[in-house]
Every structure is written in C-alpha cells, then in structure tokens.
PAKOL-480609 format. One record per atom (N, C-alpha, C): residue in one letter; atom name; x, y, z. Coordinates in steps of 0.2 Angstrom, whole numbers, plus 5000, padded with zeros to 4 digits. Example, Ala and Ser with C-alpha at 12.3 -4.5 7.8 and 13.67 -1.06 7.14 Angstrom:
2
[atom 'a','N',[5066,4972,5039]] [atom 'a','CA',[5062,4978,5039]] [atom 'a','C',[5066,4984,5039]] [atom 's','N',[5064,4989,5035]] [atom 's','CA',[5068,4995,5036]] [atom 's','C',[5064,5000,5039]] 
This chain:
107
[atom 'm','N',[4943,5022,4495]] [atom 'm','CA',[4945,5026,4501]] [atom 'm','C',[4939,5030,4502]] [atom 'i','N',[4930,5028,4507]] [atom 'i','CA',[4928,5035,4508]] [atom 'i','C',[4931,5038,4510]] [atom 'k','N',[4932,5047,4511]] [atom 'k','CA',[4933,5049,4516]] [atom 'k','C',[4928,5052,4517]] [atom 'v','N',[4924,5053,4525]] [atom 'v','CA',[4919,5061,4528]] [atom 'v','C',[4921,5064,4532]] [atom 'r','N',[4922,5071,4531]] [atom 'r','CA',[4925,5075,4534]] [atom 'r','C',[4917,5078,4540]] [atom 'f','N',[4918,5080,4544]] [atom 'f','CA',[4912,5084,4548]] [atom 'f','C',[4914,5089,4548]] [atom 'y','N',[4914,5095,4547]] [atom 'y','CA',[4916,5104,4548]] [atom 'y','C',[4913,5103,4555]] [atom 'l','N',[4913,5102,4560]] [atom 'l','CA',[4911,5107,4568]] [atom 'l','C',[4915,5114,4569]] [atom 's','N',[4911,5116,4571]] [atom 's','CA',[4914,5124,4574]] [atom 's','C',[4910,5125,4584]] [atom 'd','N',[4912,5126,4587]] [atom 'd','CA',[4911,5128,4594]] [atom 'd','C',[4908,5119,4595]] [atom 'g','N',[4909,5116,4595]] [atom 'g','CA',[4904,5109,4595]] [atom 'g','C',[4898,5107,4592]] [atom 'r','N',[4895,5115,4587]] [atom 'r','CA',[4891,5112,4584]] [atom 'r','C',[4892,5109,4572]] [atom 'y','N',[4888,5105,4571]] [atom 'y','CA',[4887,5103,4564]] [atom 'y','C',[4887,5109,4562]] [atom 'k','N',[4893,5110,4557]] [atom 'k','CA',[4891,5115,4550]] [atom 'k','C',[4894,5111,4543]] [atom 'g','N',[4893,5105,4544]] [atom 'g','CA',[4893,5101,4536]] [atom 'g','C',[4896,5095,4535]] [atom 'f','N',[4897,5094,4529]] [atom 'f','CA',[4900,5087,4528]] [atom 'f','C',[4904,5088,4520]] [atom 'e','N',[4907,5081,4519]] [atom 'e','CA',[4913,5083,4516]] [atom 'e','C',[4913,5074,4514]] [atom 'i','N',[4912,5072,4509]] [atom 'i','CA',[4912,5066,4508]] [atom 'i','C',[4918,5064,4501]] [atom 't','N',[4923,5065,4502]] [atom 't','CA',[4926,5063,4493]] [atom 't','C',[4929,5055,4494]] [atom 'g','N',[4932,5052,4487]] [atom 'g','CA',[4935,5046,4485]] [atom 'g','C',[4928,5039,4484]] [atom 'h','N',[4930,5033,4485]] [atom 'h','CA',[4930,5028,4480]] [atom 'h','C',[4929,5024,4485]] [atom 's','N',[4926,5018,4488]] [atom 's','CA',[4928,5014,4491]] [atom 's','C',[4932,5008,4489]] [atom 'g','N',[4929,5005,4485]] [atom 'g','CA',[4935,5001,4481]] [atom 'g','C',[4933,4994,4483]] [atom 's','N',[4928,4993,4485]] [atom 's','CA',[4925,4987,4488]] [atom 's','C',[4921,4981,4483]] [atom 'a','N',[4919,4985,4479]] [atom 'a','CA',[4915,4981,4472]] [atom 'a','C',[4917,4986,4467]] [atom 'e','N',[4916,4983,4461]] [atom 'e','CA',[4915,4987,4455]] [atom 'e','C',[4906,4992,4455]] [atom 'k','N',[4907,5000,4451]] [atom 'k','CA',[4904,5003,4449]] [atom 'k','C',[4895,4997,4449]] [atom 'g','N',[4893,5003,4453]] [atom 'g','CA',[4885,4999,4453]] [atom 'g','C',[4882,4992,4457]] [atom 'r','N',[4889,4989,4461]] [atom 'r','CA',[4890,4984,4464]] [atom 'r','C',[4891,4986,4472]] [atom 'd','N',[4896,4991,4471]] [atom 'd','CA',[4899,4993,4479]] [atom 'd','C',[4893,4994,4482]] [atom 'i','N',[4890,4990,4487]] [atom 'i','CA',[4886,4993,4492]] [atom 'i','C',[4889,4996,4496]] [atom 'v','N',[4897,4998,4498]] [atom 'v','CA',[4900,5004,4503]] [atom 'v','C',[4896,5008,4500]] [atom 'c','N',[4896,5010,4495]] [atom 'c','CA',[4897,5018,4492]] [atom 'c','C',[4889,5018,4491]] [atom 'a','N',[4887,5013,4491]] [atom 'a','CA',[4877,5014,4491]] [atom 'a','C',[4876,5017,4497]] [atom 'a','N',[4880,5014,4504]] [atom 'a','CA',[4877,5016,4508]] [atom 'a','C',[4877,5021,4513]] [atom 'v','N',[4883,5023,4512]] [atom 'v','CA',[4886,5030,4512]] [atom 'v','C',[4884,5034,4506]] [atom 's','N',[4883,5036,4501]] [atom 's','CA',[4879,5038,4495]] [atom 's','C',[4871,5038,4499]] [atom 's','N',[4870,5034,4501]] [atom 's','CA',[4858,5034,4500]] [atom 's','C',[4860,5038,4508]] [atom 'a','N',[4864,5039,4515]] [atom 'a','CA',[4862,5040,4515]] [atom 'a','C',[4866,5050,4518]] [atom 'a','N',[4869,5052,4514]] [atom 'a','CA',[4872,5055,4512]] [atom 'a','C',[4867,5060,4509]] [atom 'y','N',[4863,5059,4502]] [atom 'y','CA',[4857,5061,4501]] [atom 'y','C',[4851,5062,4507]] [atom 'm','N',[4854,5056,4509]] [atom 'm','CA',[4844,5056,4511]] [atom 'm','C',[4845,5064,4516]] [atom 't','N',[4852,5063,4520]] [atom 't','CA',[4854,5070,4524]] [atom 't','C',[4851,5075,4520]] [atom 'a','N',[4855,5075,4514]] [atom 'a','CA',[4854,5082,4510]] [atom 'a','C',[4848,5085,4510]] [atom 'n','N',[4844,5080,4505]] [atom 'n','CA',[4837,5082,4503]] [atom 'n','C',[4830,5083,4510]] [atom 't','N',[4835,5080,4515]] [atom 't','CA',[4833,5082,4519]] [atom 't','C',[4831,5089,4521]] [atom 'v','N',[4839,5092,4523]] [atom 'v','CA',[4840,5099,4525]] [atom 'v','C',[4836,5104,4518]] [atom 's','N',[4837,5102,4512]] [atom 's','CA',[4833,5106,4507]] [atom 's','C',[4828,5105,4506]] [atom 'e','N',[4823,5100,4508]] [atom 'e','CA',[4815,5100,4506]] [atom 'e','C',[4813,5098,4509]] [atom 'i','N',[4815,5095,4516]] [atom 'i','CA',[4811,5095,4524]] [atom 'i','C',[4811,5102,4526]] [atom 'y','N',[4815,5101,4527]] [atom 'y','CA',[4817,5107,4532]] [atom 'y','C',[4819,5115,4528]] [atom 'k','N',[4819,5114,4521]] [atom 'k','CA',[4820,5121,4519]] [atom 'k','C',[4825,5127,4519]] [atom 'a','N',[4830,5124,4524]] [atom 'a','CA',[4837,5127,4528]] [atom 'a','C',[4840,5127,4521]] [atom 'p','N',[4841,5133,4521]] [atom 'p','CA',[4847,5136,4516]] [atom 'p','C',[4852,5134,4518]] [atom 'a','N',[4856,5131,4514]] [atom 'a','CA',[4865,5123,4512]] [atom 'a','C',[4867,5125,4505]] [atom 'e','N',[4874,5127,4505]] [atom 'e','CA',[4877,5124,4501]] [atom 'e','C',[4877,5117,4502]] [atom 'i','N',[4875,5114,4492]] [atom 'i','CA',[4876,5109,4493]] [atom 'i','C',[4878,5105,4486]] [atom 's','N',[4882,5102,4485]] [atom 's','CA',[4885,5101,4481]] [atom 's','C',[4887,5094,4480]] [atom 'd','N',[4886,5093,4473]] [atom 'd','CA',[4889,5083,4472]] [atom 'd','C',[4890,5082,4465]] [atom 'd','N',[4896,5076,4462]] [atom 'd','CA',[4897,5076,4460]] [atom 'd','C',[4903,5069,4459]] [atom 'd','N',[4903,5065,4454]] [atom 'd','CA',[4906,5060,4456]] [atom 'd','C',[4911,5057,4461]] [atom 'g','N',[4911,5054,4465]] [atom 'g','CA',[4914,5054,4469]] [atom 'g','C',[4916,5060,4474]] [atom 'h','N',[4910,5066,4475]] [atom 'h','CA',[4910,5069,4480]] [atom 'h','C',[4903,5073,4481]] [atom 'm','N',[4902,5071,4488]] [atom 'm','CA',[4899,5079,4492]] [atom 'm','C',[4900,5081,4495]] [atom 'k','N',[4896,5088,4496]] [atom 'k','CA',[4897,5094,4499]] [atom 'k','C',[4891,5096,4503]] [atom 'l','N',[4889,5099,4508]] [atom 'l','CA',[4884,5100,4512]] [atom 'l','C',[4888,5108,4518]] [atom 'l','N',[4884,5112,4516]] [atom 'l','CA',[4889,5116,4523]] [atom 'l','C',[4882,5119,4525]] [atom 'l','N',[4878,5120,4530]] [atom 'l','CA',[4872,5122,4535]] [atom 'l','C',[4874,5133,4532]] [atom 'q','N',[4870,5134,4531]] [atom 'q','CA',[4867,5142,4534]] [atom 'q','C',[4866,5145,4538]] [atom 'e','N',[4861,5141,4540]] [atom 'e','CA',[4859,5142,4548]] [atom 'e','C',[4861,5136,4550]] [atom 'd','N',[4857,5138,4556]] [atom 'd','CA',[4857,5133,4563]] [atom 'd','C',[4853,5130,4566]] [atom 's','N',[4853,5126,4570]] [atom 's','CA',[4843,5125,4573]] [atom 's','C',[4845,5116,4575]] [atom 'd','N',[4843,5113,4579]] [atom 'd','CA',[4845,5109,4584]] [atom 'd','C',[4839,5104,4579]] [atom 'e','N',[4834,5105,4575]] [atom 'e','CA',[4833,5100,4571]] [atom 'e','C',[4839,5096,4567]] [atom 'l','N',[4842,5103,4563]] [atom 'l','CA',[4850,5101,4561]] [atom 'l','C',[4854,5097,4561]] [atom 'q','N',[4854,5102,4569]] [atom 'q','CA',[4861,5100,4573]] [atom 'q','C',[4859,5089,4574]] [atom 'n','N',[4854,5088,4575]] [atom 'n','CA',[4850,5082,4578]] [atom 'n','C',[4852,5078,4572]] [atom 'l','N',[4847,5080,4565]] [atom 'l','CA',[4850,5076,4558]] [atom 'l','C',[4857,5074,4558]] [atom 'l','N',[4862,5081,4557]] [atom 'l','CA',[4867,5078,4556]] [atom 'l','C',[4873,5073,4563]] [atom 'k','N',[4869,5074,4566]] [atom 'k','CA',[4875,5070,4570]] [atom 'k','C',[4870,5062,4570]] [atom 'g','N',[4864,5061,4567]] [atom 'g','CA',[4863,5056,4564]] [atom 'g','C',[4865,5053,4561]] [atom 'f','N',[4865,5058,4553]] [atom 'f','CA',[4872,5055,4548]] [atom 'f','C',[4878,5053,4553]] [atom 'e','N',[4880,5057,4556]] [atom 'e','CA',[4887,5055,4557]] [atom 'e','C',[4888,5047,4562]] [atom 'l','N',[4881,5048,4567]] [atom 'l','CA',[4884,5040,4569]] [atom 'l','C',[4881,5035,4563]] [atom 'h','N',[4881,5036,4558]] [atom 'h','CA',[4874,5029,4556]] [atom 'h','C',[4883,5031,4551]] [atom 'i','N',[4887,5035,4548]] [atom 'i','CA',[4893,5036,4545]] [atom 'i','C',[4897,5032,4550]] [atom 'r','N',[4899,5033,4557]] [atom 'r','CA',[4903,5030,4560]] [atom 'r','C',[4901,5021,4559]] [atom 'e','N',[4897,5023,4561]] [atom 'e','CA',[4896,5013,4560]] [atom 'e','C',[4895,5008,4555]] [atom 'l','N',[4896,5012,4549]] [atom 'l','CA',[4900,5007,4544]] [atom 'l','C',[4905,5007,4543]] [atom 's','N',[4908,5015,4545]] [atom 's','CA',[4915,5015,4547]] [atom 's','C',[4919,5008,4550]] [atom 'g','N',[4915,5008,4556]] [atom 'g','CA',[4916,5001,4562]] [atom 'g','C',[4916,4994,4556]] [atom 'q','N',[4911,4995,4555]] [atom 'q','CA',[4909,4987,4553]] [atom 'q','C',[4912,4986,4543]] [atom 'f','N',[4914,4994,4539]] [atom 'f','CA',[4921,4991,4534]] [atom 'f','C',[4928,4998,4536]] [atom 'p','N',[4932,4997,4539]] [atom 'p','CA',[4938,5000,4540]] [atom 'p','C',[4941,5000,4534]] [atom 'k','N',[4942,4998,4530]] [atom 'k','CA',[4948,5001,4525]] [atom 'k','C',[4943,5001,4523]] [atom 'n','N',[4938,5004,4520]] [atom 'n','CA',[4933,5007,4515]] [atom 'n','C',[4931,5016,4514]] [atom 'i','N',[4931,5017,4524]] [atom 'i','CA',[4928,5024,4526]] [atom 'i','C',[4930,5023,4534]] [atom 'k','N',[4934,5031,4531]] [atom 'k','CA',[4938,5037,4537]] [atom 'k','C',[4935,5041,4538]] [atom 'v','N',[4934,5042,4546]] [atom 'v','CA',[4929,5052,4547]] [atom 'v','C',[4936,5055,4550]] [atom 'i','N',[4931,5060,4545]] [atom 'i','CA',[4939,5063,4549]] [atom 'i','C',[4935,5071,4551]] [atom 'y','N',[4937,5073,4556]] [atom 'y','CA',[4934,5080,4560]] [atom 'y','C',[4938,5087,4559]] [atom 'g','N',[4935,5090,4552]] [atom 'g','CA',[4938,5097,4555]] [atom 'g','C',[4936,5102,4557]] [atom 'g','N',[4936,5109,4557]] [atom 'g','CA',[4933,5114,4559]] [atom 'g','C',[4933,5120,4555]] [atom 's','N',[4929,5124,4558]] [atom 's','CA',[4923,5126,4548]] [atom 's','C',[4927,5128,4545]] [atom 'k','N',[4935,5133,4548]] [atom 'k','CA',[4939,5137,4544]] [atom 'k','C',[4940,5132,4537]] [atom 'n','N',[4938,5126,4538]] [atom 'n','CA',[4944,5120,4532]] [atom 'n','C',[4934,5121,4525]] [atom 'a','N',[4928,5124,4529]] [atom 'a','CA',[4925,5121,4523]] [atom 'a','C',[4921,5127,4522]] 
C-alpha cells in the first residue's frame, strides 16, 4: 500500500511524504504507482524548478519526501492541488493508497 502523509502546522501545508508500493500490478505496469509518482514529481519539480522555493526533497525506491523551507500562498495552493489529486486517487483505489495527516513535529 502507498501511504501519503501530509505535514500540516497551523492549517498550512509544510510538505508530504510518500512510502510504499501499491501492489496493484508488477513493477513497470502499476498504474496506481505511476499516477502517484507522476503527481509527486510534478509537485516537487514545480516547487524547486518553477517557484525556486527552498525545500528539502528526497526520493528513493518507494519513498519521496518534500518539506518546504518557506511558505507562500502559491506553494499552499500547489500542495492543496496535490492533496486533492491524491485524495481522488485514494477514492478510486482505496486498497492501494492511504492518506494520512500529521503535524510538522513529524516532519
């Protein structure tokens, strides 16, 4: 199962962390994993390359983490859009994606 944890503090997004594999198909044919990965990379690349915002971004097989080091309304809207997309995917694939909310102390 893919777990997507959103880090929030005072109602504002601080970042997200994704762990696990969906297990819905073999590697390279897993559309659930591809959808989550694509959305996560687009979000991370937009933060770092389009907004040029300082952020801690790491990724490895089955793991991605993004922690904002500054805040703006644009970054909040980007993360809200990412969260909406992930929640919709979770609704379509509830056995493969779990959405979790945690505070910034967990980041």
